[in-house]
N, C-alpha and C positions, 0 to 999 in steps of 0.2 A: 486717608485710611477710611474705607467706609465701613459702618456697622452691619452685621449680618444678623437678621431676626432668627432665633433659634426655635422659635415656636413655644417657648416656655410661657411666655406671657398669655398666651391663649387658654392655658390650663388655669392661670391664677387670675382671671377676670372674675369680679364679683358680680352679684345680681345689680340690677339698675336701680338707682334711687336719686332723688333730687340732688343737683350739685353742690347746695350749700350743706348738705348733710355728709357727704362723702369723706371729708377730712375729719369730721367729728367722730365718725364711726370707725377710724383707723385706716382707711383706705389711702394709698400714695398713688402719685401720679408720675408716669414715665414721661419726660418731655420729648424724647426722640420719636417714640411711637405714638404719643398722645392717647394713652390708655391708662385707667386707673387699675391698680392691682392690690389684692389682700396679701401683703407680703410684710415679714418683719424687719428684714434688713433694709440697709441704707442705699443699696445699690441694685439696680434693676438685674434679676437673674438672666436675662434674656440678652441684653446689650450692654451690661455693665456701666451704664450711666447713672449718675445720682438721681434718686428719687425724691420728688418735692412732697413734703409731708405737711406744708402749710399753704393756704391758698395765697395768691398774689395781690388779689383784691382785698381792699381795706374794708369794703362793704361786707364781705363774707366775713373777713377775720373778726369784725367786730360783733358779728353773731354768735362766734364760737365763745 
């Protein structure tokens, strides 16, 4: 079953900033569409996949 983008993610895209500050400022990442969102929920409103709220890299994680 394929995921269909509903276009909601385009409206929730934040302003650009350095990658190491994105998670610190509260942005979350949708792994399916590879985009950052400013959204309070745990699941992407567009495709319903779980949003990542912490970086995978230990280098970035130690800076937080």
